C-alpha positions as CSV (number, residue, x, y, z in Angstrom):
1,M,-20.4,-1.5,9.0
2,R,-22.1,-4.8,8.4
3,A,-23.4,-6.2,5.1
4,Q,-25.7,-9.1,4.4
5,V,-24.1,-12.0,2.5
6,K,-26.5,-13.1,-0.3
7,K,-26.4,-16.0,-2.7
8,D,-24.0,-14.1,-5.1
9,G,-21.8,-12.8,-2.3
10,V,-21.6,-9.4,-0.6
11,L,-21.9,-5.9,-1.9
12,I,-19.1,-3.4,-0.7
13,P,-20.3,0.2,-0.7
14,K,-18.5,2.3,-3.3
15,K,-17.7,5.0,-0.7
16,L,-15.3,2.6,0.9
17,L,-13.5,2.2,-2.4
18,K,-13.1,5.9,-3.3
19,G,-10.5,6.2,-6.1
20,V,-10.0,2.5,-6.5
21,K,-10.4,1.0,-9.9
22,Q,-9.6,-2.7,-9.1
23,V,-9.1,-4.8,-6.0
24,E,-7.4,-8.0,-5.2
25,I,-9.4,-10.3,-2.9
26,R,-7.5,-12.6,-0.5
27,K,-8.3,-14.8,2.4
28,E,-5.6,-14.4,5.1
29,A,-5.7,-16.1,8.5
30,G,-9.4,-16.5,8.4
31,R,-10.0,-12.9,7.2
32,I,-11.1,-11.6,3.8
33,V,-8.8,-8.8,2.7
34,L,-9.3,-6.4,-0.2
35,L,-6.2,-4.8,-1.6
36,P,-6.3,-2.0,-4.1
37,V,-4.5,-2.9,-7.3
38,P,-2.2,0.0,-8.1
39,A,-2.6,1.8,-11.4
40,A,0.1,1.0,-14.0
41,G,1.6,4.5,-13.8
42,D,1.7,4.7,-10.0
43,P,4.9,6.6,-9.2
44,I,5.3,4.7,-5.9
45,F,6.7,1.8,-7.8
46,R,9.5,3.9,-9.3
47,L,10.9,4.6,-5.8
48,G,14.3,2.9,-5.4
49,K,14.9,2.4,-9.1
50,R,17.8,4.9,-9.1
51,P,19.2,5.0,-5.5
52,V,21.6,7.7,-4.5
53,K,25.1,6.6,-3.3
54,T,26.0,8.4,-0.1
55,G,29.0,6.5,1.2
56,A,27.2,6.2,4.6
57,A,26.9,2.5,5.5
58,D,24.1,3.2,8.0
59,A,22.0,5.7,5.9
60,S,19.0,3.4,5.8
61,V,18.9,3.3,9.6
62,Q,20.1,6.8,10.5
63,H,18.5,8.7,7.6
64,D,16.7,11.2,9.9
65,G,19.9,12.2,11.5
66,Y,21.6,12.7,8.2
67,L,18.7,14.7,6.7
68,Y,17.8,16.8,9.7
69,G,21.1,17.0,11.6
70,G,19.9,15.4,14.8
71,K,18.6,12.2,16.3
């Protein structure tokens, strides 16, 4: 998709922002990047707040093997 840049900027179609309430706009390595700003209650940010102790030193690397009993 292409959009015309006008004197006030560019209009991004709402269908590309489905479910997004707010975006952060950045310029990275010559590209303009839009990042959705997560909602305050987004559960993804609670992951890792209360980790489980397993006693396995390599659990972060071998988690599939421990969970599913294979490699």
